[in-house]
C-alpha positions as CSV (number, residue, x, y, z in Angstrom):
1,M,229.1,14.0,184.4
2,A,230.7,10.6,183.8
3,D,228.5,7.6,184.5
4,F,230.8,5.0,186.0
5,V,229.5,1.6,187.0
6,T,231.1,-0.8,189.5
7,V,231.9,-4.1,187.8
8,A,234.3,-5.9,190.1
9,R,236.5,-5.6,193.2
10,T,240.2,-5.3,192.9
11,S,240.6,-8.6,194.8
12,D,238.6,-10.3,192.0
13,L,241.2,-9.6,189.4
14,A,244.9,-10.3,190.2
15,P,247.7,-8.9,188.1
16,G,248.0,-10.8,184.8
17,E,244.4,-12.0,184.9
18,R,241.3,-11.0,182.9
19,M,237.6,-11.4,183.3
20,V,234.5,-10.7,181.3
21,V,231.9,-8.4,182.9
22,E,228.4,-7.4,181.7
23,L,227.8,-3.7,181.3
24,G,224.1,-3.3,180.3
25,R,223.8,-5.2,177.0
26,D,227.6,-5.2,176.3
27,F,230.2,-7.7,177.4
28,V,233.5,-6.1,178.4
29,L,236.8,-7.8,178.7
30,L,238.7,-6.4,181.8
31,F,242.4,-6.8,182.3
32,N,244.8,-6.2,185.2
33,I,248.3,-5.6,183.8
34,D,250.7,-4.9,186.7
35,G,248.0,-3.1,188.7
36,Q,246.7,-1.0,185.7
37,Y,243.2,-1.9,184.5
38,Y,242.1,-1.9,180.9
39,A,238.7,-2.6,179.4
40,I,237.7,-3.4,175.8
41,E,234.6,-4.7,174.1
42,D,234.7,-8.5,174.1
43,M,234.0,-8.7,170.3
44,C,236.3,-8.7,167.4
45,S,235.7,-5.9,164.9
46,H,236.6,-8.2,162.0
47,E,234.0,-10.8,162.6
48,E,231.7,-11.1,165.6
49,Y,233.8,-13.4,167.8
50,E,234.7,-13.1,171.5
51,L,238.1,-11.9,172.2
52,S,238.2,-13.2,175.8
53,G,239.8,-16.5,174.7
54,G,242.7,-14.8,172.9
55,V,246.4,-14.8,173.8
56,L,247.7,-11.5,175.3
57,D,251.3,-10.6,174.4
58,G,252.3,-7.4,176.2
59,Y,249.3,-5.2,175.3
60,A,248.5,-7.0,172.1
61,L,245.4,-9.3,172.2
62,E,245.0,-11.8,169.5
63,C,241.5,-12.8,168.3
64,P,241.3,-16.6,168.6
65,K,239.3,-17.0,165.4
66,H,241.3,-15.3,162.7
67,G,244.4,-13.9,164.4
68,A,243.8,-10.2,164.3
69,H,245.6,-8.3,167.0
70,F,244.3,-5.3,169.1
71,D,246.0,-3.0,171.5
72,I,244.0,-3.3,174.8
73,R,245.1,0.3,175.8
74,T,243.6,2.0,172.7
75,G,241.5,-0.6,171.0
76,E,243.4,0.0,167.7
77,H,243.7,-2.9,165.3
78,L,247.4,-3.9,164.9
79,T,247.1,-6.6,162.2
80,P,244.7,-7.8,159.5
81,P,242.2,-9.2,158.9
82,A,240.7,-6.5,161.3
83,V,240.6,-3.0,159.7
84,R,238.7,-1.3,162.5
85,P,239.4,-0.8,166.2
86,V,237.4,-2.3,169.1
87,R,235.7,-0.1,171.6
88,V,237.6,0.8,174.8
89,Y,236.1,1.8,178.1
90,D,237.5,4.3,180.6
91,V,238.3,2.5,183.9
92,R,238.9,3.8,187.3
93,V,239.5,2.4,190.8
94,Q,237.5,3.8,193.7
95,D,238.6,2.4,197.0
96,D,238.6,-1.4,196.3
97,T,236.2,-1.3,193.3
98,I,236.8,-1.3,189.6
99,Q,234.5,0.9,187.7
100,I,233.9,1.3,183.9
101,M,232.3,4.2,182.2
102,R,228.9,3.3,180.8
103,R,228.3,4.0,177.1
104,K,226.1,6.9,176.6
105,S,222.8,6.3,174.8
106,S,222.4,7.8,171.3
């Protein structure tokens, strides 16, 4: 069974906005794009640097340190210098809460 955790209320994140939430020991960057929610790890896969300050163009998020771009829907890297994707999290809305699936322990 999926282990979803409530991280925010829908009223906390208006369309076009983003926020960083803590999920256990991970920091997750949560977006509201026209009422659709996306969540990615708030750490560039190229070099450990927070993505939360990056510019979002459509669904492409630019790392503010070296300019790598990532698709916030899939986590895939779109441009160098990144060569690996970033982690994405499943998101769901239950009533007025935003929930993210917790990473399973290995």
